[in-house]
Backbone as a chain_set.jsonl record, in Angstrom:
{"seq": "EKQMNERIRELAVKAYKEAAALGSQGVIPMSQVREVQFEKFAELIVWECIRVPYDMWDKAELNADIAVKIEHRIKEHFGVES", "coords": {"N": [[20.739, 8.807, 23.494], [21.739, 6.876, 21.886], [19.267, 5.871, 20.151], [18.571, 8.177, 19.255], [20.609, 8.511, 17.135], [20.109, 5.534, 15.752], [17.135, 6.2, 14.69], [17.742, 8.261, 12.988], [19.732, 7.298, 11.316], [17.769, 5.503, 10.113], [16.077, 7.088, 8.751], [17.841, 8.239, 6.928], [18.404, 6.006, 5.222], [16.023, 5.628, 4.513], [15.089, 7.488, 2.92], [17.612, 7.31, 0.588], [16.464, 5.239, -0.372], [14.184, 5.574, -1.416], [15.283, 8.027, -3.321], [16.739, 6.577, -5.043], [15.18, 5.077, -6.156], [13.982, 6.306, -7.703], [15.43, 7.201, -9.684], [16.212, 5.258, -10.478], [13.72, 4.18, -11.681], [13.398, 5.977, -13.806], [12.41, 8.41, -13.17], [14.096, 10.877, -12.287], [17.251, 11.843, -13.425], [19.789, 9.946, -13.019], [22.433, 11.092, -12.382], [21.354, 12.824, -10.456], [20.607, 11.679, -8.064], [21.638, 11.758, -5.387], [21.621, 14.571, -5.018], [18.685, 14.491, -4.723], [18.72, 12.455, -3.061], [19.43, 13.953, -0.419], [17.306, 16.141, -0.068], [15.041, 14.671, 0.48], [15.836, 13.502, 2.446], [16.179, 15.641, 4.498], [13.629, 16.248, 4.425], [12.198, 14.45, 5.506], [13.54, 14.481, 8.267], [12.176, 17.146, 8.971], [9.279, 16.316, 8.955], [9.827, 14.244, 11.027], [9.881, 16.381, 13.06], [7.585, 17.549, 13.334], [5.918, 15.698, 13.99], [6.406, 15.515, 16.629], [4.697, 17.434, 18.616], [2.378, 16.687, 18.179], [2.991, 13.559, 18.67], [3.178, 14.436, 21.921], [0.658, 15.582, 22.491], [-1.113, 13.481, 22.271], [0.125, 12.267, 24.546], [-1.177, 13.341, 25.996], [0.234, 15.648, 27.321], [0.472, 18.082, 25.732], [-1.851, 20.863, 24.876], [-4.174, 20.378, 22.107], [-4.554, 22.6, 20.369], [-2.161, 24.001, 20.502], [-0.57, 22.246, 19.652], [-1.212, 22.336, 16.739], [-0.413, 24.754, 16.221], [2.109, 24.775, 16.751], [3.133, 22.932, 14.621], [2.34, 24.399, 12.122], [4.084, 26.302, 12.682], [6.633, 25.321, 12.385], [6.476, 24.069, 10.066], [5.992, 26.624, 8.409], [8.501, 27.985, 8.802], [10.33, 26.118, 7.711], [9.434, 26.032, 5.301], [7.644, 23.985, 4.282], [5.253, 22.35, 2.785], [1.689, 21.07, 3.234]], "CA": [[21.105, 9.586, 22.058], [21.803, 5.868, 20.708], [18.17, 6.06, 19.774], [18.134, 9.239, 18.163], [21.211, 7.989, 15.916], [19.283, 4.963, 14.853], [16.275, 6.924, 14.3], [18.326, 9.465, 11.747], [19.964, 6.436, 10.454], [16.458, 4.824, 9.175], [15.509, 8.093, 8.017], [18.703, 8.12, 5.886], [18.451, 5.032, 4.425], [14.728, 5.543, 3.778], [15.781, 8.822, 1.736], [18.525, 6.72, -0.177], [15.744, 4.223, -0.973], [13.219, 6.587, -2.307], [15.841, 8.769, -4.303], [17.431, 5.503, -5.979], [13.77, 4.009, -6.735], [13.247, 7.543, -8.543], [16.517, 7.187, -10.707], [15.896, 3.729, -11.523], [12.466, 4.418, -12.561], [13.554, 7.347, -14.904], [11.448, 9.956, -13.051], [15.018, 11.691, -12.51], [18.113, 11.594, -14.026], [20.859, 9.397, -12.073], [22.814, 12.154, -11.839], [20.584, 13.787, -9.558], [19.935, 10.928, -7.16], [22.412, 12.172, -4.684], [21.078, 15.873, -4.522], [17.024, 14.34, -4.322], [18.502, 12.015, -1.675], [19.41, 15.063, 0.765], [16.5, 16.986, -0.214], [14.176, 13.522, 1.173], [16.401, 13.198, 4.124], [15.954, 16.919, 5.145], [12.214, 16.602, 4.51], [11.863, 13.445, 6.34], [13.332, 14.83, 9.567], [11.192, 18.048, 9.387], [8.383, 15.335, 9.365], [9.715, 13.756, 12.356], [9.586, 17.051, 14.335], [6.113, 18.113, 13.337], [5.156, 14.618, 14.73], [6.578, 15.334, 18.34], [3.835, 17.641, 19.048], [1.131, 15.385, 17.992], [3.071, 12.793, 20.141], [2.957, 15.291, 23.134], [-0.662, 15.393, 22.543], [-1.649, 11.873, 22.263], [-0.091, 11.531, 25.839], [-1.813, 14.531, 27.274], [0.916, 16.464, 27.283], [0.219, 19.578, 25.229], [-3.116, 21.356, 24.085], [-4.254, 20.239, 20.845], [-4.299, 23.796, 19.629], [-0.831, 24.296, 20.817], [0.055, 21.402, 18.572], [-1.471, 22.883, 15.23], [0.108, 26.083, 16.243], [3.571, 24.094, 16.543], [3.253, 22.422, 13.342], [2.214, 25.298, 11.437], [5.246, 27.228, 12.737], [7.719, 24.344, 12.169], [6.45, 24.063, 8.362], [6.512, 28.229, 8.234], [10.074, 27.801, 9.403], [11.203, 25.305, 6.635], [9.025, 26.193, 3.83], [7.439, 22.796, 3.782], [3.571, 22.313, 2.433], [1.035, 19.815, 3.339]], "C": [[21.701, 8.125, 21.026], [20.214, 5.886, 19.812], [17.851, 6.853, 18.778], [19.036, 8.785, 16.755], [20.469, 7.195, 15.109], [18.369, 5.179, 14.141], [16.641, 7.896, 12.726], [18.752, 8.578, 10.809], [18.899, 5.433, 9.256], [16.113, 6.107, 8.076], [16.387, 8.364, 6.741], [18.784, 7.567, 5.009], [17.201, 4.792, 3.567], [14.668, 6.885, 2.829], [16.798, 7.909, 0.774], [17.693, 5.884, -0.928], [15.006, 4.943, -2.04], [13.642, 7.304, -3.406], [16.642, 7.637, -5.504], [16.389, 5.01, -6.516], [13.65, 5.336, -7.892], [14.032, 7.605, -9.748], [16.423, 6.341, -11.657], [14.987, 3.829, -12.157], [12.812, 5.137, -13.815], [12.919, 8.206, -14.546], [12.756, 11.057, -12.803], [15.979, 11.025, -12.767], [19.222, 10.952, -12.846], [21.965, 10.029, -11.665], [22.478, 12.923, -10.621], [20.292, 13.137, -8.133], [20.429, 11.705, -5.965], [21.981, 13.51, -4.124], [19.125, 15.362, -3.93], [17.371, 13.518, -2.89], [18.549, 12.996, -0.372], [18.212, 15.354, 0.863], [15.45, 16.011, 0.648], [14.698, 13.917, 2.368], [16.028, 14.487, 4.863], [14.021, 17.004, 5.359], [11.484, 15.601, 5.411], [11.983, 13.953, 7.778], [12.667, 16.171, 9.974], [9.755, 17.152, 9.773], [8.167, 14.931, 10.791], [9.546, 14.873, 13.414], [8.246, 17.716, 14.166], [5.235, 16.992, 14.048], [5.557, 14.641, 16.22], [5.478, 16.074, 18.994], [2.476, 16.748, 19.091], [1.476, 14.054, 19.208], [2.968, 13.207, 21.417], [1.147, 15.15, 23.551], [-1.552, 14.568, 22.731], [-1.368, 11.363, 23.931], [-0.882, 12.823, 26.656], [-0.86, 15.448, 27.706], [1.099, 17.787, 26.874], [-1.444, 19.078, 24.774], [-3.081, 20.621, 22.76], [-4.18, 21.222, 20.018], [-2.962, 24.438, 19.686], [-0.187, 23.595, 19.647], [0.044, 21.681, 17.431], [-0.702, 23.783, 15.264], [1.484, 25.676, 16.19], [4.026, 23.68, 14.996], [3.513, 23.279, 12.072], [3.735, 26.284, 11.507], [6.305, 26.422, 12.264], [7.651, 24.265, 10.467], [6.247, 25.518, 8.06], [7.889, 28.101, 8.07], [10.762, 26.984, 7.994], [10.584, 25.128, 5.281], [8.254, 24.735, 4.005], [5.22, 23.042, 3.961], [3.117, 21.274, 3.077], [1.267, 18.837, 2.229]], "O": [[22.008, 8.199, 19.837], [20.352, 5.923, 18.59], [17.183, 6.613, 17.772], [18.542, 8.688, 15.632], [20.074, 7.596, 14.015], [18.335, 4.659, 13.025], [15.936, 8.084, 11.735], [18.42, 8.725, 9.632], [19.12, 4.923, 8.157], [15.946, 6.006, 6.861], [15.868, 8.662, 5.666], [19.132, 8.066, 3.939], [17.092, 4.176, 2.508], [13.854, 6.861, 1.905], [16.231, 8.052, -0.309], [18.01, 5.686, -2.101], [15.2, 4.894, -3.254], [12.91, 7.429, -4.388], [17.012, 7.975, -6.628], [16.623, 4.373, -7.543], [13.14, 5.074, -8.981], [13.511, 7.994, -10.793], [16.473, 6.361, -12.887], [15.134, 3.61, -13.359], [12.372, 4.693, -14.875], [12.633, 9.042, -15.402], [12.467, 12.206, -13.137], [15.992, 9.814, -12.545], [19.396, 11.596, -11.811], [22.537, 9.636, -10.648], [23.282, 13.547, -9.928], [19.848, 13.796, -7.193], [19.553, 12.402, -5.451], [21.948, 13.661, -2.902], [18.534, 15.848, -2.965], [16.723, 13.675, -1.855], [17.79, 12.821, 0.582], [17.694, 14.924, 1.894], [14.953, 16.6, 1.608], [14.097, 14.583, 3.212], [15.51, 14.307, 5.965], [13.373, 17.636, 6.193], [10.406, 15.83, 5.96], [11.003, 13.972, 8.523], [12.555, 16.41, 11.177], [9.215, 17.352, 10.861], [7.189, 15.038, 11.53], [9.146, 14.56, 14.535], [7.907, 18.498, 15.053], [4.139, 17.208, 14.566], [5.055, 13.821, 16.988], [5.104, 15.523, 20.029], [1.819, 16.312, 20.037], [0.781, 13.655, 20.142], [2.637, 12.324, 22.208], [0.612, 14.744, 24.583], [-2.641, 14.784, 23.262], [-2.055, 10.551, 24.55], [-0.999, 12.973, 27.872], [-1.248, 16.15, 28.641], [1.778, 18.586, 27.52], [-2.021, 18.021, 24.518], [-1.989, 20.261, 22.32], [-3.775, 20.97, 18.883], [-2.694, 25.372, 18.931], [0.554, 24.142, 18.83], [1.059, 21.444, 16.776], [-0.034, 23.851, 14.232], [2.145, 26.381, 15.428], [5.031, 24.053, 14.391], [4.407, 23.126, 11.239], [4.289, 26.822, 10.548], [7.053, 27.085, 11.545], [8.64, 24.389, 9.745], [6.451, 25.553, 6.846], [8.32, 28.143, 6.918], [11.726, 27.471, 7.403], [10.972, 24.387, 4.377], [8.993, 24.2, 3.179], [4.406, 23.547, 4.733], [3.927, 20.474, 3.546], [0.73, 17.73, 2.258]]}, "num_chains": 1, "name": "protein.A"}
């Protein structure tokens, strides 16, 4: 559980840094930094989920075809594009 919390914290910090950089560079208005931060955080979590079946495939715990199907299902479920 501690490892999970640490990874989530890392993703939250990364999302904050990316959103803050966009704001400071003028790419987005500073008033939208918080909203973009949450969107980036959610996106990072989804991509972490997509990595799981490939990690399992690397360890020979899962067939490659199944890993690809899981990836597509997760992307479809969350509306994420490659």
